[in-house]
N, C-alpha and C positions, 0 to 999 in steps of 0.2 A: 351513390357517390355524389356529393354536392360539389359544385364549382363556385369559386369566389375569386373576384379580382380585388386584391388587397390594395394595390397601387398601380398607377399607370402614368408614365411621363412625369414623375415627380409629384403626383397628386393622389389623394386618397379620400374616399368618402367615409372611411372608418374612424372610430374613436377607440382608444384603449381605456378601459374602465375597470376600476376596482371598488370594493365596498368602502364607504366613507371612513370606517373604523378598521380598515384592513391592517393586518399584522405588518411590521416593518419589512419582513422578508417579502411579503406579497407586494408591497409598494415598490420595493427594489426590483422585483421581477418585472413589474409593469414598466418601470423606467428602462430596464435592460431591453425589453422588447421594443420600446420606442427608439432607443439608441441604435440598435442593430438593424431595425427596419429602415431607419434613415440611411444607414451606411449601404444597405442593400438596394434600396429603391429610390433614394434621394427624396423620399416623401416624409415630411415632418408630420407624423400622425399625432393628433392631440391626445394627451393623457389626462384624465380627470376622474374624480370619484363619482359614485352614483348619487351623490347629493345634487349634482347638476342634472337637469332634465336630459333625456335621451334626444340626440339631434340627428341620429342616423344609425346605420349598422355599427355594432360594437364588437371588439375583441375583449371579452370579459375575463378578468384575471382573478382567480380565487373564488371562494365560496360566497354565497349570499348576495351576489351583485344583483341589485334591483329585486331582492327578495327571493331569488331562485337558489335552491341548494341541490347540488348533485354530488353523489358519492362515486368516486372513481372505482372502476373494477380493480381488483388486486388487493391481497391481504396485507402486503407490506406497507409500513407507514409512509414511505416516500414514493408510493405509486402516484401516477398522474394520468389524467384523461384529457384528450382533446376531441371536441365534437362540436356540432352546430345545432342550433334551433332557429329555423328560418334563416334570416341573413346574419344572425349573431353567431360568433364563434366563442367557444368556452375553453379555457385552459384552467383546470382545477386539479387539486391534489388532496390526498388524505391529510397532509400536513403542509405548513407553509413552505418547508424545504421541497416538498413534492411539487408545489406550484412553481417554484423557481426552476426545478429540473424540467418541468413541463414547458416552460418558456424556452429554455435552451434546446429541448427536444424539438419544439416547433421550429426554431431557427435552423437547427441542423437538417431537419427533414425537408423544409421548404425553401431555405435560403443558402444551403451549403455551408453553414457555420461550423467551424472546427477550432478548438483551442489545442494546439499541438504541444506547446511549451509555455512557460510563464511569459515568454517574450514573442511568441509567434502564434497568430491566429488568422483565420481567413473567413471571408463571407463572400458569396457570389453577388455580382451586380445584376439587378433585374429591372430593366426599364419598364417591363410589365411583370408584376408578380401575380400570377394566376395559380391558384392551388385547387387540388381535388382533395376533399376531406370526407373520410368516413369516420366512424367512431373508433378512435385510437386509444387503447388502454395499455399502459406500460408499467411494469413493476420491476424493481431491482432483483437481481439474483441473490444478493446477500444483504442482510440488514446493516452490516459493518464492512466498509471497503477502505482499506488503508494501503495506499501506495507509498511505501516508506522509503522515499528518496528525499534528500534534503530540499532540492529545488521544487519538488512536487508538493511541498507544504504551502506554497504560495496560494493565498485565498482565492484568487481569480481562477487559477488552474484547477483547484479542488472543486469549486462550485460548478465550473463549466464542464468538468469531466465527471461530475456526480460522485466525487470522493468525499466521504465524511470522516476522514482520518482524524485521529485524536490530536495530532500535532498541527493540523492545517490552520492557517491564519484566517479562520472563518468567523467573521463578525456576525452579529445577529442579522444584519441585512443580507449577508451571503448564506444564510440558512443556519448559522451556528454549527456546533459540533457536539458529538458525544464526548465530553471531556473526562479524561481519566486522571485520577490523582497520581497514579503510577501504573506501569503495566509490565514491570520487570521483576527480578528476583528480590523478594521483600521480607523474607522471614526475619532477618536481623534488623530490619527497620521496625518490625513489630515488637520483637523482644531482643534487645541489644546485648551481646556478650560483654561489651564494655561496661554496661551497668550491672549485669546480673551474674556473670560467670564466676567471679571470685567467691561469692557467697552461695550461689546456687548453680553449681555445675550440672545438677540433675535436670535443669531446664534445656539442656543442649544434647547433641548427639552422643550416644555411647558407641564407640567404634573399637572393636577388639578389646572390649571390657573396660575401656577408658573413656571418660567424658572429655570432649574436645570443644574448643571455642571457635573453630574455623570450619564447621560442617553445617548441619541443619539444626532444627529444633527437635526436642523430644515431644512429639505431637500427641502423645497419650497422657502427658502430665497435665492435670487439671489447672495447676497454677499458670502454666504457659498459656492456656486458653483464656484465663482471666486477664492476664497482662495484655495479651494480644487484643482482646475485646476492648479494653480501656484505651489502647492506642488507636484502634480502628474507630471508635466513637469520636475520639478527638480529631482524627483525620476528616471524618464526615462533617463534623460541626464546623471546623475551620475552613473547609473547602466546599461551600454549598453549591458552587457552580459545577462540581464534579459529580458524576453518577457512577463511576466504576472505580473500584479500589482493589489493588492487588494483594492477595494472600497467597504468595507463590514461593516455591522452594528456591533455595540458593543455587548458584550455578556450580555445583560440585556433586560428587557421587557419595558423599559421606553421610548417608542417612542413618538415623538412629536404629541401633540393633539391641536396645534394651529388651527385657523380657516382654513387657506389655506391647511395645511397638512391633516386635517380631511376631508375637501371637496374632495381632490384628492383621499384619501383612500376610501371614500364612493363611488365616481364615479367608481373606479377600482374594488371595491368589495373585496379588500384585502390590508393589510398593505404593501404588496410587491409593490403596485402601485407607491407610492412616491419613493421607492428605485430604481426601474427600470427607472423611469423618470429622476432621479438624475444621475444614472450611464450612461444612454444614452446621457445625456447632455455632460458629460465629454468625453464619447467615440466619439461623433461627433466632439468635439473641438480638439482632439489630433490626429485623424486618418490620416489627411493629412501629418502632420509633422512626425508622428511615425506610419507608416502603419503596422509594425510588432507587435506593442504592443497590448496585450489583457488585458482587465479589468475583474476582478473577483469579484463576489458578492455572498452572501449567500441567499438561501431560507431556513430560519432557525427559528425554534420556531414560533414566531408570524408571520413571513413573509413566512412561508411555502406555503400557498395557492397561486396559480397563479393569476395574475390580469386578469380582463375581457378583456382589450383592449391593454395594453402596450405590445410591442414586443421588446425583447432585441436585440440590434444591433448585427451584425455578429461578431464584435470584443469584445463581452461581453460573459464571461463564467458565467452561473448561476449554483451554486452548492447547491443541495438539501441535507439536513442533516437528518439522521434517529435517532437523539438523543433521541426522546421520544418513540421509538419503543421497542417492545420485540423481542427476538431472538431465542426463543425455537421452533417456527414454522415459515415457510415462511411468509413474509409479506402478500402475497395474501391470504393465508389460514386464517390468523388472521383477515384480513379485511373482508373476507366472513363470518367469525364467529361473526362479529359485534364489534370487538375491535376497539375503536374510533381512537387511535393514528395511527394504521396501515392502517385503512381505509382512514384517512386523507393523509397519506404519499403516498399510492398507487394512490389515486385520484390526488395528486400533481404531481406524475411522469407522468401520462397521460396528465394532463392539461398543465403542463409546456412545454411539447413537442410541443404545438401549439404556444408557446410564446418565445421560445429561440432555436436558431440553435445549440448552444454549451452548452449542459446540462451535468453537472458532478454530482457525488454523493459523499458525505462524509459519510461513513458507519463505523461500529464499531465491534471490535472483542476482547473486553477486559472488565474487571470489574475495573473501575477506583478507587473505594473505596479500593479494595484489589487485587492487581495484581496476587498473587498466587492462588486466588480462581478459581476453575474450570470454564472455559468459552470456551467450545468447541462445535461448532454447525456446523460441516462440511457439513452435508447434507442440512441443512437450508441455510447455506452460499452459497452453489452452486445454490440452487433454487433462492435465492435473486439476485445473480449475473446474472443468466439467465433472470430474470425479468428486470434488468437494461438494458441488451442488447436489449430485445424486445421493450422497451419503449424509444428507441433512445438516451439513455445515452451514451456520448462519452468519459467520463473519470471517473475513480473510485479511491477513496482513502479509504483504509481499515485501520483504526487506531487501533493499538495495544499498547503495552507498549513501549513508546519512552524514558524511563528513561535511563541515562547512566549506562552501565553495563548490560542492558537487564533484563530479568526476567525468570520466570519458567512458569507453567501453559501451557506447551507444546507450548510456543511461537515460537520456531524455526520451529516446524512442521507447525503451522498455517501460518507463513510467507512463507514457501515453497508452501503449498497448495494454498494460496491466489495468489501468483505469477503465479502459473500454471493456475488457474481459470481466472485471469484477461487477460491472453493471449488467453485461450481457455476454455470457460465456460462448455464445454462438456468433459473436462478431466476426466479420470477414477480415481477419488480421492481415492478409496479404494486400487487400485493398487499403486498409489503414496504413500499412507501411508505405505504399505508393503515395498516398495523399501526404503523409508526413514528409517524405523525401522531396516531393515537389515544392512544398511550402517552405521547408527549412533550408534546403540547399539549392533551390531553383530547378527548373525542369531538366536541363541538360546534365548538370552535375548530379542532380538527384537520381537520374537513371543509373549513373555509375555507383552512387551510394547504395542503390538497391542491389546492384551486383555484389557489392561488398557485404551487405547484410545477408544476402542469400548464401554467399560463400562462408561467412562466419557462422551462420545458423547450421549449415551442413557440417562444418568443422566440429561444432560443439555437440553434435549428435552422433559423432563418429567413434567416440571412445569415452570411457568413464569421465563424467563431468561432476566435480564436487566443489564445495564451497571453500575448501582449504587445499589449494594446489599451487605448485610453483611453475615457472616457465619451462621446465623440462617435462611437464606432464605429457602423457602419451598422446593426447589429442592435438597438441601444438606441433606443427611440422614446418620444416624449412620451406616446403613448397607452398604452404598456405601464406607464409610471410612474404614470399616473393610475389605471389599473385596479388595479395592485398596491397603491397607496395606499388605495383603497377597500376592498380585501380585508383589509388589515391593520387598518383601523379596525373593520371588522366582527368580525374574529377577536379583537381585544383586548376588544371588548364581550362576546364569548361566553366568554371565559376563565373557567374554574370556580374558579380560585384564583390567588394571587399568583405561585406558582411557574410555572404555565402562562403567565400574562401576561408574566412577565419573559422567558421563552424566546421568546415572540412579539416582544416589544420588541427583543430582541437581534437577531433576524432582520430586523426592520424597519430596522436600521441600514444595510442594503444599499440600500434605497430612499432613505433620507435622504442617503446618500452620493451617489447619482446626482443627486438634486435639487440638492444643494449644488455638486457639481462641474460641473453644466451651467448653473448660475445665473450670470448676468452678474456680474462682479466688483463693479460699482458699485451692486448692488441694495441698497436701504435695509434695514437690520437684518441684513444677511447676516453680518456679523462676529459678532453675538450668536448667530445660528443655528450658525455654525461652532464657537464656544466651547461651546455646549450639546452639539453632536455629539461633540466630542473629550472632553468631560467624561463623556459616556455610554460612550464607548469604554473609558475608564479604569475606569468603574464596573463594566463587564462583564469586566474583566481582559484586554482586547485590547491588545497591545503594538505591533502594526504593521498598517498598512493598505496598505502597499507593501513589497515584499520588501526587507528589510535597511535600511529607512528608519525611524529613531525617530519616534515620534508628533509630537514637536515640529517636526521637519523637514517631515513631511507636512502639519502644520497650516499652516506658513508657505507651503508650495506651494499648498495649497487656497485660502488667503486671497488669493494674488497671481497665480495662473496659471490661465487658462481651461482647463478640462478636466484640470487637474493634469498638464499635459504636461512640466513642468520635471523633468528627471531628474538635475539637479546636486545638490550638497550632501552633507553627511556621510552615510556609509553604515555600517551595522553590519557587523561581521565575526564570524561564528560558524561553527564547523566542523560539517559534516555528517558525523557520526561513522561 
């Protein structure tokens, strides 16, 4: 173990050095190291390229600095390595993004750097920064890590928490991103019924002997593959910055039951069979002209079970969705208890590993009916992510509240913890919760918020937790609301400043929501309380409390419907890009 004094009393003998033709991301990584070491040590460490002669010990960023090349341990592209040779310290990566992650890893390990939200980060002050350095090799648990919360798309938050989400505002300097042309239900984008159904109903699903225009495609029709190929080639040519293109079933159960589709489905023993054959056909046709392009499809609802024989091509991503599962216990535990949805999902994880080299998961961390309703399953979340890693999953998307303005229900905490777990499933999440609360709410109030988090996590693991539930769900109790109410009162009294108090008030909207939604409609003064609640939602910039419902519609539902169970009314439409 080597020892180094990086800075002492605001001075340093070190220089930060990159190759003179270093990638933009590597140059940014070097400047970030310089910026945060200044914040930590008050030492302005010079940063220059290796075009300048060496003037003392160096922290060398990226490959080929002064002609030395080192390959970091780890197979994943974004792996990094931190090590020393003599007095010089090296931070290198398999890719430029790996170098940037290595810099943030160095700052976290030796300077206490953390980025908790897009607005809150910390770094320890070190009058003397003395480090012990062995050969440190780090690689991500997954190649694709998507914390799908609206505010977690902030480029700084993504880069500093090693999230390469497809929607992150990640410039080239911040490592860039794996950009998807789309990643949703796309069959009708490929072959539109508006263009083809009138003259060619045979291109679309046959259900109960009738061709329909609001179902799926007829995947065994060769003309459908030809039209889809033409559309796909246009997408790829017109979007050269994108590397992933969705060839994915629509969001309904109306799959084609024509003679050919049914025969292929029966042969493969799964409705996924025709889908994989169709996607493979397109993957084979475009791979020579577009070798970088990946095609993405779902194993979702009816297509979750793996086929018997079909093997997805190497340029195909198959993404399994846990939409039917519960989240109050780990999937494996529920499967062992005989819960059918989780048993099917766990079986699918294992079986798909034999049929696809690039498996991803679309998982959930939110109640879509009511965003403010408690949905906190940190221990369960960690166990499920560990399961994904063990079953050869290469990419994970954790979907939360993606409405503009974000939300409450501890969404910012969830986004932070998810980012940590997708990089390292063995992260100490209780320690992460503690650090988050101290930084975001202040130490005294933060201790109370830790109580609230523990209480809520226990609540959400006490009875079935699903992504479509109302405030009369079994796990929501009056005792929980009373305890949480008391904790928030105490936390707000302990807030050290208005910023901390406002953050606590924002989270308190979750408990206010439960109280109002469970309150009898004819309760005196209820209308005034509802007015105050929605005014505060707007004050905090929250635009939705139910997925795709404008606040005005949600307010009317809260005023007139017990437990807000009315699902009618105007819905917003916005594209998940």
